[in-house]
N, C-alpha and C positions, 0 to 999 in steps of 0.2 A: 870284867875280862880284859886282859892285856890285848890290845888290838894291833900291836906291832907284829909284823910277819915273822914267824918262827923259822928256824932252819928246816930245810926240806927233809932232813933225815928223821925228824920227829913225826910221830903219828898222832894227830890231834883231830877230833871231830866235835862238832857241836850237836847237841840234842835240843831241837827247837820245838817249843810248844807255846800255846797261847796263854796269856795271863795278864794280870793288872800290875800296877806299880808295886804293890806289896809283894806279889809273887816274884817280880824282878829283883826286889831288894833282898829277899830271903832265900833265893834259889841256891840249892846245893845239890850235889849228887845224892847225898844221904836222905834228904827230905823230898826227893822227887818221886812221883809215882812210877818213874822208869828206873828206879834204883837197881832192879835186876839187870837191866841193860847196861847201866854204868859198870856194874860189877863184872859182867861177862866181858865187856870190852877191856877192862883193866886186866883181866886174867890172860888176855892174849897180847898185852903190851900196848894197847891203844888208850890214850887219855881222852876222856869225854868231858865236855863242859856244858852245863845247862845254859840255854839262852831262851829267854821269855819274850815272846813277840806281842806287840800291839801296834795298831796303825799309828799311834801317836809317837812312837819311838822307832820308826822304821829306819831312819838314818843311822841311829846308834846300832840297831840290830845288823844292818848291812855291814858296818865296820867290824862288828864281832865275827860275822860269818866269813868275811874276807881274810880273817887271821887264822883260819883253820884249813885242814886238808879236805874235810868232808862235812856234810850237813845231813843229819837224820831228822826228818820232819814228822811230827805228830800234831796235825792241826785239822780239825773237821772242816768239811766244805761249808757248813753253815753253823754258826754258834751265836746264840742270842741276837739273831738278826744280822750278824756280820758274815760276809762271804770271804772267800780267799782271793778276791780279785787283786787287791793291792799286794798281798803277800806273794802271790804267784809271779807278779811282775818283778818283785824284789828278788825272788829265788832265781828267776831266769837271768837277771843281771849278775847275780853272784856266780852262778854256774858258768856264765860266759867269761868270767874273769879268772877262773881257775879251779876253785873247789868243786868237787862233784856233789851233787844233791840227790838225795833219795827220800821220797820219790820225786823225780823232776816233774814240774807242772805239766810239761808236754806229754810225759808218759802217763800221768794221771788222766789227761784228756783223751788218751787212747784206750786205756784199760780200766780206769777207776770211775767210769761214768756208766749210766744205764744203757747208753747207746751200744756198748759192747755186747749186750744181749742180742741186739739185732745183727750186728756185724759178724758175730760168731754163731749164729743160729744154726749153721750147717754142721757144727761140731757135734760130738756125741752128747754134749751137755745141753743142746738146744731144744726148743719147743716152738709151738706156734707163736711167732713174735712179729710185731709190726712196728713201724716208726711213723710218727706224724711230725713233719717238719714245720707246720704252721697251724695256727688256730683254724684256718679255713679248711685245711686237709682233715684235721681232727673232726670238725663238724660234719664234713661230707662223708667220711669213711667209717667212723666209729659206730654209729647207730646200727647200720646193717650188719656189721661184723658181730656186734653184741647179740643181735637177734638170731643170727645164724649159728653161732658157736657156743653160746652160753656164757657163764661168768668170766669176766676179764679182770686183769690187774693193770692199772695205769701207773706209770712211774715217771716222775720228773727226772731229767737227765742227771742233775747233781743234787745231792741231799744226803741226810743221815738221820738216824733216829726215827725212821718211819715218815718223815716229812715229805709230803707230796706223793704218797703211795696210796692208791685207792682200789678196793675191790668194788666192782660195779656189776650189777645183775638186774634182770627184769623181774620185779616182784609179782606183778599181776598183768592182766591183759590191758590195763589202762594205757592208752596211747601217750607216749612221751614222758612217762614216769620211770625213773630208775631208783634202785636201792643202792646206796653207797656206804662204805665203811672205810674210814681213814685208818692207816696203820699206826698212827701215834697212840701211845698208851692212854687209856681212858676214853677212847672214842666209842660212840654208839652208832648203830645203823640209822640211816636217814633215807626217807623216801622223798624225792624231789623231782621237779621237772628237769629233763635232761639239759635244758638251756642253763639251769643253775650250775650244773656240773661243768658245762663248757666255760662259764664265767669264772668258776673257781680255778680251773686249770689254765686259763689263758696266760696268767703271769709266768708260768713255767717256760714259755717260749722265749722269755727275756733272758733270764739268768742261765738257763740250761740249754736253750736252743731247740729242744725237741721233747716229745713225749713218747715213751716206749709202752707198748701194749702187749701183754703176754696172756696166754690162757691161764686161768686159775688152776692150781694143782689140788685136787681133792684130798691128797694124802698130807696136806699141811699139818693136821693135828699130830702126825707122827714125828714132827719136829724138824729142825734145820741142822744140817751138818756144816760147820765152818772148817774149811780146809786151809790151814795156815801155811804159807809159803815163804821161804827165804830165797830170793832169786828164783831158780827153776826147780828147787827141791822142797819137798814137804817137810815142814818143821813141827807139825802136830795137828790135832783135830779138836774141835769142840762140838758137843751135841747138846741141843737145848730144845725143850718143848716150848715153843713160842706161842703167843696168843694174838699177835698182830694179825689182822684180817679175819679173825675168828670172832663171831658175835659173842659178847659177854653173857654170862648166865643171868637168870631173872633177878638175882640179887644185885646186879649192876657191875660196872667196870672196876669198882674199888673192892669187890669181893675177893677173898683169897683164891677162889677158883678161876678168877679172871687174870691172875698174875702169871707171868712166864715162870717156868721152872728154872733152876740154876743151870748155867752152862757147865757141863761136865767136860773137863779137859782131858785129853789123851795125848801121848807121845806119838811120833810118826810111825812107830811099829805096832800100834794098837791093832789086834787081829780083825775087829769088825770092819775096819776101813781100808784094808789092803787092796781091794779091787779098785776103790776110788783113788788110792794113792798111785797105783800103776797107771790108771787112766790119766791122772793129772801130770805125772812126771814123763810118761812115755808117749802120750798122744795129745792131750788137750792143751797143755801149756806150750809145747813146741808149735802146734798148729795155730794157737792164738797168736804167738809171736810172729809167725809167718804172715798171718792174715792182717795183723795190725802194723807190721813193720817195726817190731821192737827186737833189738838184740838182747842176748842174755845178760850182758853187762849193764844194761839199762833197767832191767827188772828191779822193782823195789826190794830193799833188803828185808822188808817184812810186808806182806800183803795177804789177803785172804779171799777165797772164793766161797760164797755161801750157796749151799745146795739144798733144795727140797727133794723129797722122794717123788720120783715120777711113777708112771704105771709099771707094774711088775712085768718082767719079760716072759717069754714063752715057757721058761723053766721055773717061774715063780721067784726069780731073783730080783733084787732091787735095781732100779735105774735112778739116775740123778738128773735134776734140772737146775741149771744155774739161775739164781735169782738176783745176784749182784756180786760185784767185786769191790772190795774195800782196799784202797791204796793210799788214802790220805792220812788216816789215823787209826791204825790197827792195834788196838789195845783194849782189854787185857789179852795176854797171850799164854799158851801152855808153858809149863816149867822148862821144857826142852828148847823153847824158841830163842831165849836170849843167847844161848851158846851158838845156835845156828846163825843168828844175826851177827855175832862177833866174828864168826868164821867168814861170813860173806863180806863184812866190812874190811877185815884184814886182807882178803883177796883183792878187793877193789882198790885199797890203798896201794898195795904192791903193784897192781896193774897201772895205776895212775903214775906212780913213781917211775916205772919203766918207760911210759910214754913221755914224761918230762925229760928223762935222761936220753931219749932218742933211740 
């Protein structure tokens, strides 16, 4: 990539993802898994360039990002043992020098972590939720809560792919024994002393800073609804029969019955999800922004809110419980979402140009 600063009238963004030296060498818009986003941006007159990140080439990546107007980031919080710690510092530096970054690391720390479940528990998407800020608080408070309220779900603050998410319940009357099931694919239920669970979870207070504790949702087998957002507007939905935190059948975790179903994508106008859309656009997202101190222009160009079905209401209708927000690396996405991303990017670029022009 040409790292010389281009004229301000040109609209150029970088699409940043993680990869190795081969991926950096061969990266083109056409062979990228984000090709649909490249095409949608081109359709609205925005040039997008692929940038492949690794900690070993951070200085080169910084130069590349400083040569564009904006940066769209698709990097998981944890990937093959690597976190985003160094990347987030780089992105903060780039954003401070001019290009806008989506999602900005500071915005991710507000909304794209499990702590948001605790901070927004008062919204209509909330449920019985608690936060443990230290291993000592976790040891002191969790056992009595588990005994009093039934199965719980523990979540490390930052993670993806089910890493650090545990269903915990009391299997028998045996004192000090808990049954746990990790959300990662292939996991099996384990009975263990609760002290072993404390030991497994203690590292989460390092990288993530806290553990979030939610009530288990019995309607989990009905599936998860992923509400895709571009800025403050719904860009589509995905519905999937998930298997995480559901014990596998007797045939084992590799059996066909233990595998999650396909995620069925829908556009933003899909009839089954219009009540959820109204809640997201008209109530929950604005109240989340107010609670967390996020302005609309800082919302990620693509993010999603994952919902489980909560208890049915008095009329038999569905309610929804937020189980996480993904703001670091939201992909794949519905067919309608790339165009929504492109519209949001175009709007952000125009706003940034007006700010620079005074």
